[in-house]
NUGU-315111 format. One record per residue: x, y, z of N, C-alpha, C in turn. Coordinates in steps of 0.1 Angstrom, whole numbers, always signed. Example, Ala and Ser with C-alpha at 12.3 -4.5 7.8 and 13.67 -1.06 7.14 Angstrom:
# residues 2
(pt (+132,-57,+78),(+123,-45,+78),(+132,-33,+78));
(pt (+128,-22,+71),(+137,-11,+71),(+129,+0,+79));
***
This chain:
# residues 242
(pt (-583,+1088,+625),(-574,+1073,+625),(-562,+1079,+639));
(pt (-563,+1093,+637),(-552,+1104,+643),(-555,+1100,+660));
(pt (-568,+1099,+663),(-571,+1095,+678),(-572,+1080,+679));
(pt (-577,+1077,+671),(-580,+1062,+676),(-557,+1056,+676));
(pt (-549,+1064,+674),(-536,+1058,+674),(-528,+1065,+687));
(pt (-533,+1080,+691),(-531,+1089,+700),(-535,+1079,+714));
(pt (-552,+1076,+715),(-553,+1068,+722),(-549,+1057,+728));
(pt (-537,+1051,+719),(-537,+1037,+718),(-523,+1038,+727));
(pt (-513,+1051,+720),(-504,+1051,+727),(-500,+1058,+746));
(pt (-509,+1069,+737),(-514,+1066,+757),(-517,+1061,+762));
(pt (-528,+1044,+763),(-529,+1036,+768),(-523,+1026,+775));
(pt (-506,+1029,+764),(-497,+1016,+764),(-488,+1026,+773));
(pt (-485,+1035,+776),(-477,+1040,+779),(-486,+1042,+797));
(pt (-496,+1042,+798),(-503,+1036,+818),(-497,+1024,+810));
(pt (-498,+1019,+810),(-500,+1006,+812),(-484,+1003,+815));
(pt (-474,+1008,+809),(-458,+1003,+813),(-456,+1010,+827));
(pt (-464,+1025,+825),(-460,+1029,+842),(-461,+1024,+847));
(pt (-473,+1022,+853),(-479,+1009,+863),(-471,+1001,+861));
(pt (-473,+993,+855),(-459,+979,+857),(-447,+980,+859));
(pt (-443,+997,+858),(-427,+996,+860),(-425,+995,+874));
(pt (-435,+1000,+881),(-431,+1003,+899),(-434,+993,+896));
(pt (-445,+982,+898),(-444,+969,+900),(-434,+959,+898));
(pt (-429,+960,+886),(-419,+953,+886),(-399,+954,+889));
(pt (-401,+963,+898),(-389,+966,+900),(-381,+965,+893));
(pt (-383,+982,+885),(-379,+985,+872),(-363,+990,+877));
(pt (-353,+990,+868),(-340,+997,+868),(-331,+1003,+856));
(pt (-323,+1002,+862),(-316,+1016,+848),(-302,+1011,+848));
(pt (-298,+1004,+840),(-283,+996,+839),(-270,+1006,+830));
(pt (-260,+1009,+826),(-253,+1012,+817),(-241,+1006,+821));
(pt (-234,+1011,+809),(-223,+1008,+812),(-210,+1019,+802));
(pt (-200,+1015,+796),(-192,+1026,+783),(-198,+1022,+772));
(pt (-206,+1007,+769),(-213,+1006,+758),(-223,+1003,+756));
(pt (-227,+1003,+767),(-242,+1007,+766),(-251,+1012,+774));
(pt (-268,+1017,+779),(-273,+1019,+783),(-289,+1010,+781));
(pt (-297,+1008,+795),(-309,+999,+792),(-323,+1008,+799));
(pt (-327,+1012,+793),(-337,+1019,+804),(-347,+1012,+801));
(pt (-358,+1009,+819),(-371,+1005,+819),(-367,+996,+817));
(pt (-356,+986,+822),(-353,+968,+824),(-359,+966,+838));
(pt (-361,+958,+840),(-374,+951,+851),(-368,+938,+856));
(pt (-369,+934,+866),(-366,+924,+869),(-380,+914,+869));
(pt (-382,+906,+863),(-389,+892,+862),(-398,+885,+875));
(pt (-409,+885,+875),(-415,+876,+889),(-401,+866,+890));
(pt (-398,+855,+881),(-393,+847,+881),(-382,+841,+868));
(pt (-372,+838,+871),(-363,+831,+856),(-352,+824,+863));
(pt (-349,+819,+852),(-333,+808,+849),(-335,+797,+851));
(pt (-324,+788,+852),(-329,+774,+841),(-325,+763,+857));
(pt (-333,+753,+857),(-343,+745,+860),(-334,+731,+849));
(pt (-332,+720,+863),(-334,+710,+862),(-335,+695,+867));
(pt (-338,+681,+859),(-332,+669,+874),(-328,+659,+866));
(pt (-327,+653,+870),(-324,+640,+857),(-333,+637,+847));
(pt (-346,+643,+853),(-352,+637,+833),(-356,+653,+829));
(pt (-354,+661,+833),(-358,+669,+828),(-343,+683,+824));
(pt (-346,+694,+822),(-339,+707,+814),(-350,+717,+813));
(pt (-352,+729,+820),(-360,+740,+817),(-353,+754,+821));
(pt (-354,+760,+807),(-349,+777,+808),(-365,+785,+806));
(pt (-365,+794,+821),(-383,+800,+820),(-382,+812,+822));
(pt (-383,+821,+821),(-390,+836,+825),(-409,+841,+830));
(pt (-410,+843,+835),(-423,+850,+839),(-426,+867,+841));
(pt (-433,+869,+845),(-437,+879,+841),(-435,+894,+836));
(pt (-428,+886,+823),(-432,+896,+810),(-449,+906,+809));
(pt (-446,+921,+801),(-457,+926,+801),(-461,+925,+789));
(pt (-479,+928,+785),(-479,+931,+775),(-479,+918,+769));
(pt (-476,+904,+766),(-472,+895,+752),(-480,+899,+747));
(pt (-475,+893,+733),(-484,+886,+717),(-481,+888,+708));
(pt (-489,+889,+701),(-484,+895,+688),(-498,+907,+681));
(pt (-492,+924,+678),(-496,+928,+674),(-497,+932,+660));
(pt (-506,+934,+655),(-500,+940,+634),(-514,+947,+630));
(pt (-508,+958,+624),(-521,+967,+614),(-514,+965,+598));
(pt (-515,+972,+591),(-512,+973,+573),(-494,+979,+576));
(pt (-492,+986,+590),(-481,+988,+586),(-472,+985,+591));
(pt (-471,+978,+598),(-464,+974,+608),(-467,+953,+617));
(pt (-459,+947,+623),(-459,+935,+633),(-450,+940,+644));
(pt (-456,+933,+655),(-448,+935,+668),(-447,+921,+676));
(pt (-437,+914,+675),(-440,+900,+684),(-432,+904,+699));
(pt (-440,+906,+706),(-437,+916,+724),(-437,+898,+727));
(pt (-429,+894,+736),(-422,+887,+748),(-413,+878,+744));
(pt (-413,+867,+758),(-406,+859,+755),(-406,+845,+749));
(pt (-416,+846,+742),(-419,+837,+733),(-419,+839,+718));
(pt (-412,+849,+720),(-410,+855,+702),(-389,+857,+699));
(pt (-377,+855,+711),(-369,+853,+713),(-364,+847,+698));
(pt (-352,+851,+692),(-340,+844,+685),(-342,+833,+683));
(pt (-338,+823,+682),(-342,+817,+677),(-327,+809,+672));
(pt (-313,+802,+683),(-303,+798,+677),(-304,+785,+669));
(pt (-312,+779,+666),(-312,+766,+657),(-315,+768,+645));
(pt (-304,+766,+636),(-309,+765,+627),(-321,+761,+617));
(pt (-326,+769,+607),(-344,+761,+599),(-329,+754,+591));
(pt (-332,+741,+589),(-328,+736,+577),(-340,+723,+570));
(pt (-337,+723,+558),(-349,+711,+552),(-339,+705,+544));
(pt (-336,+688,+542),(-331,+688,+535),(-340,+675,+528));
(pt (-336,+667,+518),(-347,+660,+505),(-334,+651,+502));
(pt (-336,+641,+505),(-319,+626,+502),(-319,+632,+490));
(pt (-328,+631,+479),(-326,+624,+467),(-338,+630,+456));
(pt (-335,+637,+444),(-343,+644,+440),(-349,+637,+427));
(pt (-344,+624,+427),(-351,+616,+414),(-355,+602,+419));
(pt (-366,+594,+417),(-369,+585,+418),(-369,+569,+406));
(pt (-361,+566,+399),(-366,+557,+386),(-367,+538,+392));
(pt (-376,+541,+392),(-388,+526,+389),(-377,+515,+383));
(pt (-372,+519,+373),(-368,+512,+361),(-377,+504,+350));
(pt (-377,+493,+350),(-386,+486,+334),(-398,+478,+350));
(pt (-406,+481,+347),(-417,+476,+357),(-421,+463,+353));
(pt (-431,+459,+355),(-437,+436,+354),(-447,+430,+361));
(pt (-455,+427,+355),(-466,+427,+355),(-469,+422,+373));
(pt (-478,+424,+378),(-484,+422,+391),(-470,+417,+400));
(pt (-462,+429,+398),(-444,+428,+405),(-445,+440,+419));
(pt (-442,+445,+426),(-442,+458,+426),(-431,+461,+432));
(pt (-429,+474,+427),(-417,+480,+432),(-418,+496,+439));
(pt (-407,+492,+449),(-408,+506,+459),(-389,+510,+457));
(pt (-394,+526,+461),(-380,+534,+459),(-386,+547,+473));
(pt (-373,+551,+481),(-379,+557,+496),(-370,+572,+489));
(pt (-376,+584,+500),(-370,+596,+496),(-371,+594,+515));
(pt (-359,+604,+518),(-358,+610,+535),(-357,+623,+533));
(pt (-367,+630,+541),(-368,+644,+549),(-368,+646,+556));
(pt (-354,+652,+559),(-349,+656,+571),(-352,+676,+579));
(pt (-357,+675,+590),(-363,+690,+594),(-355,+693,+604));
(pt (-346,+704,+604),(-338,+710,+618),(-346,+724,+619));
(pt (-355,+727,+632),(-366,+736,+635),(-361,+739,+649));
(pt (-361,+760,+647),(-361,+762,+662),(-372,+775,+661));
(pt (-383,+771,+651),(-391,+779,+652),(-404,+780,+664));
(pt (-410,+791,+668),(-413,+782,+683),(-422,+777,+681));
(pt (-427,+773,+677),(-444,+766,+669),(-448,+757,+660));
(pt (-432,+753,+658),(-432,+737,+653),(-425,+745,+642));
(pt (-434,+731,+626),(-427,+732,+613),(-438,+720,+605));
(pt (-445,+726,+594),(-444,+714,+590),(-443,+709,+572));
(pt (-448,+703,+566),(-434,+697,+557),(-450,+687,+544));
(pt (-454,+697,+533),(-463,+695,+527),(-460,+689,+517));
(pt (-469,+678,+509),(-466,+671,+499),(-478,+671,+486));
(pt (-473,+671,+475),(-481,+665,+463),(-483,+665,+456));
(pt (-486,+660,+442),(-483,+656,+428),(-490,+668,+414));
(pt (-485,+670,+409),(-485,+678,+398),(-495,+664,+386));
(pt (-496,+658,+392),(-505,+645,+381),(-501,+637,+388));
(pt (-514,+624,+378),(-507,+611,+380),(-498,+602,+373));
(pt (-493,+598,+375),(-479,+594,+362),(-484,+594,+351));
(pt (-474,+601,+339),(-480,+607,+330),(-475,+598,+318));
(pt (-481,+592,+310),(-468,+586,+297),(-464,+590,+293));
(pt (-454,+596,+287),(-452,+606,+279),(-450,+604,+270));
(pt (-452,+594,+264),(-455,+593,+244),(-471,+593,+240));
(pt (-478,+596,+254),(-492,+591,+249),(-502,+606,+267));
(pt (-494,+616,+263),(-500,+624,+274),(-520,+622,+276));
(pt (-516,+619,+293),(-532,+615,+296),(-531,+605,+298));
(pt (-524,+594,+294),(-524,+577,+296),(-519,+579,+308));
(pt (-523,+574,+321),(-517,+571,+335),(-514,+557,+336));
(pt (-512,+562,+350),(-507,+551,+356),(-511,+552,+366));
(pt (-528,+554,+372),(-531,+560,+383),(-527,+554,+397));
(pt (-531,+563,+408),(-530,+564,+418),(-538,+552,+427));
(pt (-532,+548,+435),(-534,+534,+441),(-547,+539,+446));
(pt (-562,+529,+446),(-571,+529,+458),(-569,+519,+466));
(pt (-562,+510,+467),(-559,+496,+477),(-570,+489,+481));
(pt (-564,+477,+484),(-567,+461,+489),(-587,+467,+490));
(pt (-592,+478,+497),(-605,+475,+499),(-610,+491,+489));
(pt (-607,+495,+485),(-607,+512,+473),(-611,+519,+490));
(pt (-601,+522,+495),(-608,+533,+506),(-598,+541,+508));
(pt (-584,+541,+500),(-567,+548,+500),(-570,+563,+488));
(pt (-575,+573,+491),(-568,+588,+489),(-559,+594,+492));
(pt (-562,+605,+488),(-550,+618,+491),(-552,+623,+504));
(pt (-566,+616,+513),(-568,+620,+529),(-567,+608,+532));
(pt (-572,+596,+535),(-573,+582,+540),(-563,+574,+533));
(pt (-554,+565,+544),(-547,+559,+540),(-554,+543,+545));
(pt (-551,+534,+535),(-555,+522,+539),(-548,+507,+531));
(pt (-549,+496,+537),(-541,+486,+530),(-534,+486,+512));
(pt (-528,+478,+518),(-518,+475,+501),(-508,+467,+501));
(pt (-516,+456,+501),(-507,+444,+501),(-507,+433,+489));
(pt (-519,+434,+483),(-522,+423,+477),(-517,+428,+460));
(pt (-507,+419,+456),(-506,+422,+444),(-512,+421,+434));
(pt (-518,+420,+432),(-534,+424,+421),(-538,+438,+419));
(pt (-534,+446,+430),(-536,+459,+431),(-528,+468,+431));
(pt (-535,+475,+414),(-525,+489,+409),(-524,+501,+413));
(pt (-516,+509,+406),(-514,+521,+412),(-501,+529,+413));
(pt (-500,+541,+426),(-489,+542,+426),(-492,+553,+442));
(pt (-484,+554,+451),(-488,+559,+460),(-478,+559,+472));
(pt (-481,+560,+484),(-467,+559,+493),(-473,+558,+505));
(pt (-460,+557,+517),(-466,+555,+525),(-454,+560,+538));
(pt (-452,+564,+552),(-444,+569,+558),(-435,+563,+572));
(pt (-428,+564,+570),(-416,+560,+584),(-410,+570,+592));
(pt (-412,+568,+606),(-400,+573,+612),(-389,+569,+612));
(pt (-378,+574,+613),(-366,+576,+614),(-357,+578,+624));
(pt (-361,+597,+628),(-356,+605,+639),(-364,+608,+644));
(pt (-369,+607,+656),(-379,+616,+658),(-392,+608,+655));
(pt (-408,+613,+660),(-419,+611,+656),(-431,+623,+650));
(pt (-426,+627,+637),(-432,+635,+630),(-438,+627,+617));
(pt (-435,+617,+611),(-443,+613,+607),(-462,+614,+604));
(pt (-467,+623,+597),(-482,+623,+599),(-493,+612,+599));
(pt (-481,+597,+596),(-490,+587,+595),(-476,+577,+593));
(pt (-480,+564,+599),(-478,+551,+597),(-474,+537,+590));
(pt (-490,+534,+587),(-499,+525,+583),(-501,+524,+576));
(pt (-502,+513,+566),(-514,+516,+554),(-505,+524,+542));
(pt (-511,+531,+531),(-502,+544,+525),(-513,+551,+516));
(pt (-514,+557,+511),(-521,+567,+507),(-519,+572,+492));
(pt (-525,+579,+486),(-523,+585,+472),(-516,+601,+475));
(pt (-507,+606,+465),(-503,+621,+468),(-513,+630,+464));
(pt (-521,+639,+474),(-525,+648,+467),(-523,+658,+452));
(pt (-534,+659,+444),(-529,+656,+421),(-536,+671,+425));
(pt (-525,+682,+421),(-529,+694,+416),(-535,+703,+407));
(pt (-533,+689,+396),(-547,+686,+389),(-557,+688,+386));
(pt (-563,+678,+399),(-577,+679,+399),(-576,+691,+410));
(pt (-567,+703,+412),(-574,+710,+426),(-570,+702,+439));
(pt (-559,+689,+440),(-570,+687,+459),(-554,+697,+467));
(pt (-558,+695,+472),(-550,+704,+487),(-534,+693,+491));
(pt (-527,+705,+482),(-520,+696,+493),(-515,+691,+507));
(pt (-510,+683,+517),(-511,+676,+525),(-502,+674,+537));
(pt (-506,+676,+548),(-490,+673,+557),(-486,+658,+558));
(pt (-470,+659,+556),(-466,+646,+557),(-459,+644,+567));
(pt (-456,+654,+574),(-444,+662,+584),(-454,+669,+591));
(pt (-448,+668,+604),(-448,+679,+614),(-445,+678,+630));
(pt (-442,+685,+632),(-441,+689,+648),(-448,+705,+654));
(pt (-446,+705,+667),(-458,+715,+671),(-444,+721,+683));
(pt (-431,+719,+680),(-419,+723,+688),(-409,+719,+682));
(pt (-394,+727,+691),(-383,+729,+683),(-382,+717,+684));
(pt (-369,+714,+671),(-369,+700,+671),(-349,+699,+664));
(pt (-343,+692,+662),(-331,+690,+655),(-332,+678,+651));
(pt (-330,+673,+636),(-329,+667,+632),(-340,+653,+629));
(pt (-350,+661,+626),(-360,+657,+630),(-359,+646,+615));
(pt (-363,+634,+610),(-362,+621,+597),(-374,+613,+598));
(pt (-377,+616,+583),(-388,+606,+579),(-386,+600,+568));
(pt (-392,+589,+564),(-385,+580,+553),(-402,+580,+545));
(pt (-399,+584,+533),(-412,+583,+523),(-409,+570,+513));
(pt (-415,+562,+514),(-420,+554,+503),(-426,+553,+499));
(pt (-423,+550,+482),(-430,+548,+474),(-430,+540,+468));
(pt (-446,+534,+462),(-448,+517,+455),(-457,+524,+438));
(pt (-451,+517,+431),(-462,+513,+425),(-459,+503,+418));
(pt (-471,+496,+410),(-477,+480,+407),(-486,+482,+391));
(pt (-482,+478,+380),(-489,+477,+368),(-493,+463,+367));
(pt (-508,+468,+361),(-519,+453,+354),(-512,+448,+338));
(pt (-519,+438,+332),(-516,+436,+320),(-519,+442,+311));
(pt (-532,+453,+317),(-536,+463,+305),(-529,+478,+305));
(pt (-520,+477,+312),(-512,+488,+314),(-501,+491,+304));
(pt (-513,+508,+296),(-500,+509,+283),(-486,+513,+285));
(pt (-482,+503,+279),(-462,+506,+278),(-457,+517,+276));
(pt (-443,+521,+275),(-438,+537,+282),(-434,+539,+289));
(pt (-430,+555,+287),(-420,+558,+298),(-431,+566,+303));
(pt (-435,+565,+324),(-439,+575,+330),(-433,+592,+339));
(pt (-439,+592,+338),(-435,+607,+349),(-444,+623,+359));
(pt (-441,+619,+369),(-449,+631,+377),(-440,+636,+383));
(pt (-442,+646,+389),(-435,+656,+400),(-441,+656,+412));
(pt (-436,+650,+425),(-436,+654,+439),(-430,+666,+447));
(pt (-439,+677,+450),(-435,+685,+456),(-436,+686,+475));
(pt (-422,+690,+476),(-429,+684,+491),(-424,+702,+501));
(pt (-430,+706,+503),(-425,+726,+509),(-429,+719,+524));
(pt (-416,+730,+531),(-413,+724,+547),(-414,+743,+553));
(pt (-424,+741,+561),(-431,+758,+561),(-429,+756,+581));
(pt (-417,+770,+583),(-415,+767,+601),(-427,+778,+604));
(pt (-433,+775,+616),(-441,+783,+625),(-436,+792,+631));
(pt (-431,+805,+632),(-427,+816,+642),(-435,+825,+653));
***
């Protein structure tokens, strides 16, 4: 292991020295700082027109992600610290459909809002702990909807327009931006109790400020549904990719 480390260090030293000559290196200092091995890049600056604004830098040395058991080095302009904060807001923490009537669908909404300066974007995933469960008789559920054509799953969205199609599900709509995973039809939430993996409901591959998606929950019951109070938990997780 010591030999490998030594070879690695020497190789990097060679690369830096070689590139140091080609990149027009310079030394800068003042009363407050000293910069060794600085370099003048091939190109850099801010460019703009009526349709775009671009800040770029080219000519960086050995960019990329380097990691082992003891360290992680993120080298290059791609990993610059972002001044955009990472925030995730859920508009409400509880949904109450009230008293349900047979063949009368009800809906309610939650808005998800994300600001992310992560270089490679973010994603929001969602899941339910189980189907809507009767508190007085555990194991008695309002089942997740299968849709008008029996094709809705936690992976597949489908139509749900008929008032004699029962169950619980959700759909998405873009309020600000275009980050919703889908915007037509309904899906089931993935069910943790059935070992179904969390599913992406909102994502972006770049930097975003104030992206907003509305989740609409829908519920409908038939005449054979057991009376009582039903409850489950929906979990949203927002993850930045830096």
